[in-house]
C-alpha positions in Angstrom: -1.1 -80.5 -36.2 1.0 -83.7 -36.8 4.7 -83.4 -36.6 6.8 -86.4 -37.5 10.8 -87.3 -38.3 10.5 -88.5 -41.6 14.2 -88.8 -41.2 16.3 -89.1 -38.1 19.9 -90.5 -37.8 22.7 -89.5 -35.3 26.2 -89.2 -36.7 29.7 -88.1 -35.1 30.3 -84.2 -35.5 32.5 -81.2 -34.7 30.8 -78.1 -33.4 31.1 -75.4 -30.6 28.1 -73.7 -29.2 28.1 -71.3 -26.2 31.7 -72.6 -25.2 30.4 -76.3 -25.4 32.2 -79.0 -27.9 29.6 -80.6 -29.5 30.9 -84.2 -30.8 27.2 -85.5 -32.0 24.7 -84.7 -34.3 20.8 -85.5 -34.6 19.8 -85.1 -38.1 16.3 -85.0 -38.8 13.8 -84.2 -42.1 10.6 -83.0 -40.0 7.0 -83.1 -41.5 4.4 -80.6 -40.2 0.8 -80.9 -41.4 -2.1 -78.9 -40.5 -5.2 -77.3 -41.9 -4.4 -79.0 -45.1 -0.9 -77.5 -45.6 2.3 -79.6 -45.5 5.9 -78.2 -44.3 8.9 -80.3 -44.8 12.2 -78.9 -42.6 15.8 -80.0 -42.7 17.2 -79.9 -39.1 20.1 -80.7 -37.1 20.5 -80.7 -33.2 24.5 -80.7 -32.3 25.1 -82.3 -28.9 28.2 -83.0 -26.4 28.2 -86.8 -26.8 30.6 -87.3 -24.4 30.6 -91.1 -24.2 29.0 -93.7 -26.4 26.1 -94.3 -24.6 25.4 -90.3 -24.4 22.3 -89.2 -26.7 21.5 -86.4 -24.6 20.3 -83.9 -27.2 20.3 -80.2 -26.2 18.3 -77.8 -28.3 20.7 -74.9 -28.1 22.7 -75.9 -31.1 19.6 -76.3 -33.2 19.9 -75.4 -37.1 17.1 -75.3 -39.3 15.8 -74.6 -42.9 12.2 -74.9 -44.5 12.7 -76.9 -47.8 8.9 -77.2 -48.8 5.9 -75.4 -47.9 2.4 -75.9 -49.8 -1.1 -77.1 -49.9 -1.3 -80.7 -49.6 -0.2 -83.7 -47.6 2.9 -85.9 -47.3 4.4 -87.6 -50.5 6.6 -90.6 -50.0 7.8 -89.4 -53.8 8.8 -85.9 -52.4 10.1 -87.3 -49.0 12.7 -89.5 -50.6 13.6 -86.5 -53.0 14.0 -84.4 -49.7 15.9 -87.0 -48.1 18.1 -87.6 -51.0 19.2 -83.8 -50.7 19.2 -84.0 -46.7 23.1 -84.1 -46.4 23.5 -81.3 -48.9 21.3 -78.8 -47.0 22.5 -79.8 -43.3 26.3 -79.0 -44.9 25.0 -76.1 -45.9 23.4 -74.9 -42.5 26.9 -76.4 -40.5 29.2 -75.0 -42.6 27.5 -71.2 -41.7 28.1 -71.8 -38.3 31.5 -73.5 -38.2 30.6 -76.8 -37.8 30.8 -80.4 -39.4 28.7 -83.4 -39.5 30.7 -86.8 -40.5 28.3 -88.4 -42.7 30.6 -91.9 -42.7 30.1 -92.3 -38.9 26.9 -93.0 -37.8 26.3 -93.3 -34.0 23.3 -95.4 -34.6 21.2 -96.4 -37.6 18.9 -94.4 -39.4 15.0 -94.3 -38.5 12.3 -93.2 -41.0 8.5 -92.4 -40.0 
Protein backbone atom coordinates (compact mmCIF):
# COMPACT_ATOMS: atom_id res chain seq x y z
CA UNK A 1 0.00 0.00 0.00
CA UNK A 2 1.36 3.42 -0.98
CA UNK A 3 -0.28 6.31 0.82
CA UNK A 4 0.92 9.85 0.15
CA UNK A 5 -0.34 13.36 0.67
CA UNK A 6 -0.66 14.69 -2.86
CA UNK A 7 -1.44 18.11 -1.37
CA UNK A 8 -1.24 19.51 2.12
CA UNK A 9 -1.37 22.96 3.61
CA UNK A 10 -2.00 24.43 7.06
CA UNK A 11 -4.60 27.18 7.37
CA UNK A 12 -6.10 29.36 10.06
CA UNK A 13 -9.44 27.86 11.11
CA UNK A 14 -12.30 28.03 13.57
CA UNK A 15 -13.74 24.83 15.02
CA UNK A 16 -14.62 23.40 18.42
CA UNK A 17 -14.21 19.67 19.01
CA UNK A 18 -14.44 17.82 22.31
CA UNK A 19 -14.69 21.14 24.10
CA UNK A 20 -11.38 22.39 22.67
CA UNK A 21 -11.09 25.43 20.39
CA UNK A 22 -9.25 24.62 17.15
CA UNK A 23 -7.56 27.55 15.42
CA UNK A 24 -5.70 25.62 12.71
CA UNK A 25 -6.53 23.11 10.01
CA UNK A 26 -4.34 20.72 8.07
CA UNK A 27 -5.98 20.29 4.66
CA UNK A 28 -4.96 17.25 2.62
CA UNK A 29 -5.60 15.40 -0.61
CA UNK A 30 -4.52 11.83 0.11
CA UNK A 31 -3.72 9.21 -2.50
CA UNK A 32 -3.85 5.53 -1.59
CA UNK A 33 -2.90 2.83 -4.08
CA UNK A 34 -2.87 -0.91 -3.64
CA UNK A 35 -3.35 -3.97 -5.87
CA UNK A 36 -4.07 -1.94 -9.00
CA UNK A 37 -6.62 0.30 -7.26
CA UNK A 38 -6.34 4.04 -6.62
CA UNK A 39 -8.28 6.12 -4.13
CA UNK A 40 -8.22 9.86 -3.47
CA UNK A 41 -9.56 11.33 -0.26
CA UNK A 42 -10.15 14.94 0.83
CA UNK A 43 -9.34 15.34 4.52
CA UNK A 44 -9.04 18.07 7.12
CA UNK A 45 -7.73 17.79 10.66
CA UNK A 46 -8.53 20.71 12.95
CA UNK A 47 -5.93 21.34 15.66
CA UNK A 48 -5.51 23.83 18.54
CA UNK A 49 -2.69 26.03 17.08
CA UNK A 50 -2.29 27.93 20.34
CA UNK A 51 0.85 29.77 19.21
CA UNK A 52 2.64 30.66 15.98
CA UNK A 53 4.84 27.55 16.21
CA UNK A 54 2.17 25.10 17.45
CA UNK A 55 1.52 22.64 14.64
CA UNK A 56 0.70 19.65 16.85
CA UNK A 57 -2.03 18.07 14.77
CA UNK A 58 -4.61 16.17 16.80
CA UNK A 59 -6.68 13.61 14.97
CA UNK A 60 -9.77 13.76 17.16
CA UNK A 61 -11.21 16.44 14.85
CA UNK A 62 -10.59 14.66 11.53
CA UNK A 63 -13.09 14.86 8.68
CA UNK A 64 -12.74 13.08 5.35
CA UNK A 65 -14.51 12.19 2.13
CA UNK A 66 -13.61 9.73 -0.65
CA UNK A 67 -13.45 11.66 -3.93
CA UNK A 68 -12.40 8.95 -6.36
CA UNK A 69 -11.92 5.19 -6.20
CA UNK A 70 -11.31 2.91 -9.17
CA UNK A 71 -8.92 0.53 -10.88
CA UNK A 72 -5.83 2.31 -12.11
CA UNK A 73 -2.92 4.34 -10.87
CA UNK A 74 -2.03 7.91 -9.99
CA UNK A 75 -2.72 10.51 -12.64
CA UNK A 76 -1.26 14.03 -12.55
CA UNK A 77 -4.21 15.32 -14.58
CA UNK A 78 -6.74 13.78 -12.16
CA UNK A 79 -4.78 15.09 -9.17
CA UNK A 80 -4.77 18.65 -10.53
CA UNK A 81 -8.54 18.42 -11.05
CA UNK A 82 -9.08 17.10 -7.52
CA UNK A 83 -6.84 19.81 -6.02
CA UNK A 84 -8.84 22.47 -7.88
CA UNK A 85 -12.04 21.11 -6.24
CA UNK A 86 -10.50 20.50 -2.80
CA UNK A 87 -11.67 23.73 -1.14
CA UNK A 88 -15.27 22.99 -2.07
CA UNK A 89 -15.11 19.50 -0.52
CA UNK A 90 -13.34 20.69 2.63
CA UNK A 91 -15.85 23.53 3.08
CA UNK A 92 -18.69 21.01 2.75
CA UNK A 93 -17.16 18.74 5.40
CA UNK A 94 -16.38 21.63 7.77
CA UNK A 95 -19.75 23.35 7.36
CA UNK A 96 -21.61 20.16 8.31
CA UNK A 97 -19.77 20.16 11.65
CA UNK A 98 -19.83 23.93 12.26
CA UNK A 99 -16.22 24.59 11.31
CA UNK A 100 -14.51 27.01 8.95
CA UNK A 101 -11.19 27.07 7.13
CA UNK A 102 -9.83 30.53 6.33
CA UNK A 103 -8.37 29.94 2.87
CA UNK A 104 -6.88 33.44 2.69
CA UNK A 105 -4.75 32.78 5.79
CA UNK A 106 -2.31 29.91 5.17
CA UNK A 107 -0.05 29.19 8.16
CA UNK A 108 2.65 27.63 5.96
CA UNK A 109 3.31 27.19 2.27
CA UNK A 110 1.50 24.33 0.55
CA UNK A 111 3.31 21.10 -0.18
CA UNK A 112 2.64 18.75 -3.06
CA UNK A 113 3.83 15.18 -3.27
